[in-house]
C-alpha positions in Angstrom: 1.6 -2.4 -58.5 4.8 -4.2 -59.7 8.0 -3.2 -58.1 10.4 -1.1 -60.2 13.2 -3.1 -61.8 16.7 -2.6 -60.3 18.5 0.4 -61.6 21.8 0.3 -63.5 23.7 3.5 -63.7 26.6 3.9 -66.2 29.2 6.4 -65.0 31.7 7.9 -67.5 34.8 9.4 -66.0 37.3 11.8 -67.6 40.7 10.2 -66.9 42.9 13.3 -66.8 43.8 15.7 -64.0 41.7 15.5 -60.9 38.4 14.6 -62.6 37.9 10.9 -61.9 38.5 10.8 -58.2 35.8 13.3 -57.2 33.3 11.6 -59.5 34.1 8.2 -57.8 33.7 9.9 -54.4 30.1 11.0 -55.3 29.4 7.6 -56.8 30.4 5.9 -53.6 27.9 8.1 -51.7 25.2 7.3 -54.2 26.0 3.6 -54.0 25.9 3.6 -50.2 22.5 5.4 -50.3 21.1 3.0 -52.9 22.7 -0.4 -52.4 20.2 -2.1 -54.8 21.5 0.1 -57.7 24.3 -1.2 -59.9 27.0 1.4 -60.8 29.2 0.6 -63.7 32.2 2.9 -63.7 33.9 3.5 -67.1 37.4 4.9 -67.1 40.8 4.1 -68.6 42.9 1.4 -67.0 45.6 3.8 -65.8 43.1 6.1 -64.1 41.1 3.2 -62.6 44.3 1.8 -61.1 45.0 5.1 -59.4 41.6 5.7 -57.8 40.2 2.2 -57.0 41.5 0.1 -54.1 40.4 -3.0 -52.3 38.4 -1.0 -49.8 36.2 0.4 -52.5 35.5 -3.0 -54.0 34.8 -4.5 -50.5 32.6 -1.7 -49.1 30.8 -1.0 -52.3 30.0 -4.3 -54.1 27.5 -2.5 -56.3 30.3 -0.5 -58.0 32.3 -2.2 -60.7 35.1 -0.6 -62.6 35.4 -1.1 -66.4 38.5 -0.2 -68.3 37.9 1.6 -71.6 40.3 2.4 -74.4 42.5 5.4 -73.9 42.2 6.2 -77.6 46.0 5.8 -78.3 46.3 3.6 -81.5 48.7 0.7 -81.5 52.1 1.9 -82.5 51.2 5.6 -82.2 54.2 7.9 -81.9 53.5 10.9 -79.8 54.5 14.2 -81.3 54.9 16.1 -78.0 51.9 18.3 -78.8 50.2 19.6 -75.7 47.0 17.8 -74.8 47.7 15.1 -77.4 46.6 12.3 -75.0 43.4 14.1 -74.2 42.5 14.7 -77.8 43.0 11.1 -78.7 40.9 10.0 -75.8 38.1 12.5 -76.6 37.9 11.4 -80.2 37.6 7.7 -79.3 35.3 8.2 -76.2 31.8 8.2 -77.7 32.2 4.8 -79.5 34.4 3.3 -76.7 31.7 4.2 -74.1 28.9 2.7 -76.2 30.7 -0.6 -76.7 31.6 -0.9 -73.0 28.2 0.0 -71.8 26.6 -2.6 -74.0 29.1 -5.1 -72.5 28.1 -4.1 -69.0 24.4 -4.6 -69.8 25.1 -8.1 -71.0 27.3 -8.9 -68.0 24.8 -7.5 -65.3 21.6 -8.4 -67.1 20.4 -4.9 -66.4 19.6 -2.2 -69.0 21.2 1.2 -68.1 18.6 3.6 -66.8 20.8 6.6 -66.2 24.0 7.9 -67.8 26.1 9.9 -65.3 29.1 11.6 -67.0 31.8 14.1 -66.4 30.5 17.3 -67.9 33.3 17.2 -70.5 31.3 14.4 -72.3 29.0 16.8 -74.2 27.8 13.9 -76.3 26.3 12.1 -73.3 22.7 13.3 -74.1 22.8 11.8 -77.6 24.3 8.6 -76.3 21.7 8.3 -73.6 18.9 8.9 -76.0 20.2 6.4 -78.6 20.6 3.7 -76.0 17.1 4.6 -74.6 18.3 5.5 -71.1 15.9 7.4 -68.9 18.2 10.2 -67.9 21.5 11.9 -68.4 23.3 13.7 -65.5 26.4 15.8 -65.8 29.1 16.4 -63.1 31.2 19.5 -63.2 34.3 19.0 -61.1 35.2 22.7 -60.8 33.4 25.7 -59.3 30.3 27.7 -60.3 32.2 30.7 -61.8 34.0 28.5 -64.4 30.9 26.6 -65.2 29.1 29.9 -65.8 31.9 31.1 -68.1 31.6 28.0 -70.3 27.8 28.2 -70.3 27.9 31.8 -71.5 30.8 31.3 -74.0 28.7 32.4 -77.0 27.5 35.6 -75.2 31.1 36.4 -74.2 32.3 36.0 -77.8 29.5 38.3 -79.0 30.2 41.0 -76.4 34.1 41.0 -76.3 36.4 41.9 -79.1 39.7 40.2 -78.5 41.4 42.5 -81.0 40.4 45.6 -79.1 43.2 47.1 -77.0 42.6 46.6 -73.3 39.8 44.0 -73.8 41.6 41.7 -71.3 40.8 44.2 -68.6 37.1 44.4 -69.4 34.8 43.1 -66.6 32.3 40.3 -67.3 29.5 42.3 -65.7 27.0 41.2 -68.3 27.1 37.7 -66.7 25.2 37.3 -63.4 27.6 37.2 -60.5 30.7 37.9 -62.6 31.1 41.7 -62.3 34.4 41.4 -60.4 35.9 38.9 -63.0 37.8 40.1 -66.0 38.3 38.8 -69.5 41.9 37.9 -68.7 40.6 35.5 -66.0 38.7 33.3 -68.6 39.9 29.7 -69.2 41.7 29.0 -72.5 39.2 28.0 -75.2 36.5 30.6 -74.3 38.2 33.6 -76.1 41.8 32.7 -76.4 43.8 30.1 -78.3 42.8 28.0 -81.2 39.1 27.8 -80.7 38.6 25.1 -83.3 41.0 22.6 -81.8 39.7 19.5 -80.0 39.8 20.7 -76.4 38.2 24.2 -76.8 35.6 22.7 -79.2 34.8 20.1 -76.5 34.4 22.8 -73.9 32.2 24.9 -76.2 29.9 22.0 -76.9 29.8 21.1 -73.2 28.5 24.6 -72.4 25.8 24.3 -75.0 24.8 20.8 -73.7 24.3 21.7 -70.1 20.6 22.6 -70.3 19.9 19.3 -72.0 20.8 17.2 -68.9 18.3 16.1 -66.4 20.6 17.5 -63.7 24.0 19.2 -63.4 25.8 18.8 -60.1 29.0 20.3 -58.8 31.4 20.0 -55.9 30.5 23.2 -54.1 27.9 24.7 -51.8 25.1 27.1 -52.7 26.1 29.7 -50.1 29.5 30.2 -51.6 28.1 32.0 -54.6 24.3 32.6 -54.3 24.1 34.9 -57.4 25.6 32.4 -59.9 23.8 29.5 -58.2 20.4 31.3 -58.6 21.2 32.1 -62.3 22.2 28.6 -63.2 19.2 27.1 -61.4 17.1 29.2 -63.8 19.0 27.9 -66.8 19.3 24.1 -66.1 16.7 21.5 -65.4 18.3 21.0 -62.0 21.5 22.6 -60.8 22.7 20.9 -57.6 25.6 21.9 -55.3 26.4 18.8 -53.3 29.8 19.6 -51.7 32.3 20.2 -50.4 32.9 16.5 -51.2 35.9 16.4 -48.8 33.5 17.0 -45.9 31.1 14.2 -46.9 33.3 11.7 -48.9 36.5 11.0 -47.0 39.1 9.0 -48.8 39.0 5.2 -48.4 41.2 4.1 -46.7 42.2 7.2 -44.7 45.3 8.8 -46.3 48.5 7.7 -44.6 51.0 10.3 -43.5 54.1 8.5 -44.6 56.3 11.6 -44.5 55.4 12.5 -40.9 53.8 15.9 -41.8 51.2 15.8 -39.0 53.8 14.7 -36.4 56.0 17.6 -37.5 53.1 20.1 -37.3 52.3 18.9 -33.9 55.7 20.0 -32.7 55.0 23.6 -33.8 54.3 25.9 -30.9 52.5 28.7 -32.6 49.1 28.4 -34.2 48.6 29.6 -37.8 52.4 30.0 -38.3 53.2 27.4 -41.0 53.1 27.8 -44.7 51.9 24.8 -46.7 52.9 24.8 -50.3 51.5 22.6 -53.0 50.6 22.9 -56.7 48.5 19.8 -57.2 49.3 16.7 -59.2 49.3 18.3 -62.7 51.1 21.6 -62.7 54.6 22.5 -61.6 56.0 26.0 -61.6 59.0 26.6 -63.9 62.5 26.1 -62.5 63.2 29.8 -61.9 60.0 30.2 -59.8 60.9 27.1 -57.7 64.2 28.7 -57.0 62.5 31.9 -55.9 60.1 30.0 -53.6 63.1 28.2 -52.0 65.1 31.5 -51.6 62.1 33.2 -49.9 61.6 30.3 -47.5 65.3 30.2 -46.6 65.6 33.9 -46.2 62.3 34.5 -44.4 62.6 31.6 -41.9 58.9 30.9 -42.2 58.1 27.3 -41.0 56.9 25.4 -44.0 55.8 22.1 -45.5 56.4 21.9 -49.2 54.8 19.1 -51.2 57.1 18.7 -54.2 57.6 15.8 -56.5 60.9 14.0 -56.3 61.8 14.8 -59.9 61.5 18.6 -59.2 63.9 18.6 -56.3 66.8 19.0 -58.7 65.5 22.5 -59.4 66.1 23.6 -55.9 69.1 25.7 -55.0 72.1 23.8 -53.8 72.1 23.4 -50.0 68.5 24.5 -49.6 67.3 21.3 -48.0 70.0 21.2 -45.5 69.8 24.9 -44.6 66.0 24.7 -44.0 66.0 21.3 -42.3 65.2 22.8 -38.9 62.4 25.1 -40.1 60.7 23.1 -42.8 59.9 19.9 -44.6 60.1 19.1 -48.3 58.0 16.0 -49.0 57.0 14.1 -52.2 53.4 14.0 -51.1 51.4 15.3 -48.1 47.9 14.4 -46.7 46.6 17.8 -47.8 43.2 17.8 -46.1 44.7 16.8 -42.8 47.5 19.3 -43.1 45.2 22.2 -43.9 43.0 21.2 -40.9 45.9 21.4 -38.5 45.9 24.4 -36.1 49.6 25.2 -36.9 49.0 25.9 -40.6 48.4 29.6 -41.4 48.6 29.9 -45.1 48.3 27.8 -48.2 50.5 28.6 -51.3 48.5 27.1 -54.1 47.8 27.0 -57.8 44.1 27.6 -57.0 42.7 24.4 -58.4 39.1 24.0 -57.3 39.6 21.0 -55.0 42.5 22.9 -53.3 40.3 26.0 -52.9 37.6 24.0 -51.2 40.0 22.1 -49.0 41.5 25.4 -47.9 38.0 26.7 -47.0 37.2 23.6 -45.1 40.6 23.9 -43.3 40.0 27.6 -42.6 43.3 28.6 -44.1 43.8 31.7 -46.3 45.6 31.4 -49.7 48.4 32.8 -51.6 47.5 32.1 -55.2 49.6 31.5 -58.3 47.2 30.2 -61.0 48.5 28.6 -64.2 45.7 27.6 -66.6 42.1 26.6 -66.9 39.7 27.7 -64.2 42.5 28.6 -61.8 42.5 32.3 -62.8 38.8 32.6 -62.2 39.2 30.8 -58.8 42.0 33.2 -57.9 39.8 36.2 -58.6 37.0 34.7 -56.6 39.4 34.0 -53.6 40.9 37.5 -53.6 38.2 39.9 -54.9 34.9 38.2 -54.1 35.5 36.2 -51.0 38.5 38.1 -49.7 40.2 35.0 -48.3 43.5 35.2 -50.1 45.9 37.2 -52.3 47.7 36.6 -55.6 51.5 36.6 -55.9 52.9 39.9 -57.0 53.3 40.2 -60.7 51.6 36.9 -61.4 54.8 34.8 -60.8 56.9 33.9 -57.8 59.8 36.1 -56.8 61.7 36.0 -53.5 60.6 39.5 -52.5 57.0 39.1 -53.7 56.5 35.8 -51.8 58.1 37.2 -48.7 55.6 40.1 -48.8 52.6 37.8 -49.3 53.7 35.5 -46.4 54.1 38.5 -44.1 50.8 39.9 -45.1 48.8 36.7 -44.5 50.7 35.4 -41.4 51.5 38.6 -39.6 49.4 41.6 -40.7 45.9 42.7 -39.8 44.7 42.1 -43.3 45.7 38.5 -42.9 43.8 38.2 -39.7 40.7 39.5 -41.5 41.2 36.9 -44.2 41.4 34.2 -41.5 38.2 35.4 -39.9 36.4 35.4 -43.2 37.5 31.9 -44.2 36.7 30.5 -40.8 33.1 31.9 -41.2 33.0 30.2 -44.7 34.2 27.0 -43.1 31.2 27.1 -40.7 28.8 27.7 -43.6 30.3 24.8 -45.5 29.8 22.5 -42.6 26.2 23.7 -42.2 25.6 23.0 -45.9 26.5 19.3 -45.5 24.7 19.0 -42.2 21.3 17.2 -41.7 19.2 20.1 -43.1 21.9 21.8 -45.1 21.6 22.8 -48.8 24.1 20.3 -50.0 22.4 17.5 -48.2 19.0 18.4 -49.7 20.6 18.7 -53.1 22.2 15.2 -52.7 18.8 13.8 -52.0 17.5 15.3 -55.2 20.5 13.9 -57.1 19.9 10.5 -55.7 16.3 10.6 -56.8 17.3 11.6 -60.4 20.0 9.0 -60.7 18.3 6.0 -59.1 14.6 6.7 -59.9 14.6 7.9 -63.5 11.4 7.9 -65.5 10.9 8.3 -69.2 13.4 8.4 -72.0 15.7 11.4 -72.1 14.9 14.0 -74.8 17.3 16.5 -76.2 16.1 20.0 -76.3 
């Protein structure tokens, strides 16, 4: 029997937010497990420059980055419309990917056998079929509850009347595993906003496309939400939880602690006493909320590390940095995974992005949640109501009194201790999932088989 030809996997990244980095993390694992497979990684130049480094190139010679067009026409004048860059990229992406994949085939001398895309690329199935690839695989960067919401978008629109008074408080009990979630938690584009604009339309088409893929995989672990996992397994060809990725795909090289956060934490005498505050790389609370956070930290005297971009410091109250110099640090960036793993950290004040939620679970640190958009409201509901490992800020926005109460609840009260116990139990389950016989480990083996040993031409259902 003749040996199988070497595989060539085309990987299409979504270059906005925190989408591309987790996808590259899983591609690194696949590349290490299958060194004979070529991985061509398609992404915009700006995003590639952010996530690739010399260590990736050296340690993974079978991964090559390709820069694709960002969709911005020459001479284009931006109007300032929200998501304008995303819309331009999405419109150009199908043809841009096709052209660049054809170039990679010529360069490598290998036909592409598998197309692995960010789930946002709903058109991936048609592209894979047109280019006679054997399989199409989708990666959802967020959690199972938000994926379920997008999959069931049509059902939600049929069952919920937006015009009806009080509909925002209706539970999503007609979706398996979502009985504690409310209509108001849904991401924009499912029920709210201009549903015919580019981004909501993309999400709707993505939800419809999920059953067509040979596999859909996510950065989570099955035990975190067994009901939703069981339901989606019955709806997709393969639904694979392969995370938490931060437990199995450490950054390369290790993240430097340039601001000295870990050294400062090492000087704290009490365990679980420090508040870590960060809202990710995309979102920033409005000025008035930043002022309220600062006032709460100054008045309450809680030791803290606040990861805050330099350009936002001008929104802090005059004298805040000097007054809190002995009790806290304000840094432009922090090694979040290492900070959350430190014994001195007792609470994470977060926007509830999915990566941050998982990193908090892996660190065993309860959360104070202030979601802003997208899947963050669903994640907050899961953290507080389902898993009971955190609380939301009072009134949905930061106030001095509200944040002080939340900090006291989590750091000092019995309810906070219970949250800490529950999240530490989840941490143990997460570690078991990525262990030698864990669910995520077995799911990764299945993913590896789909990606590197495809058979037949993909067929759209």
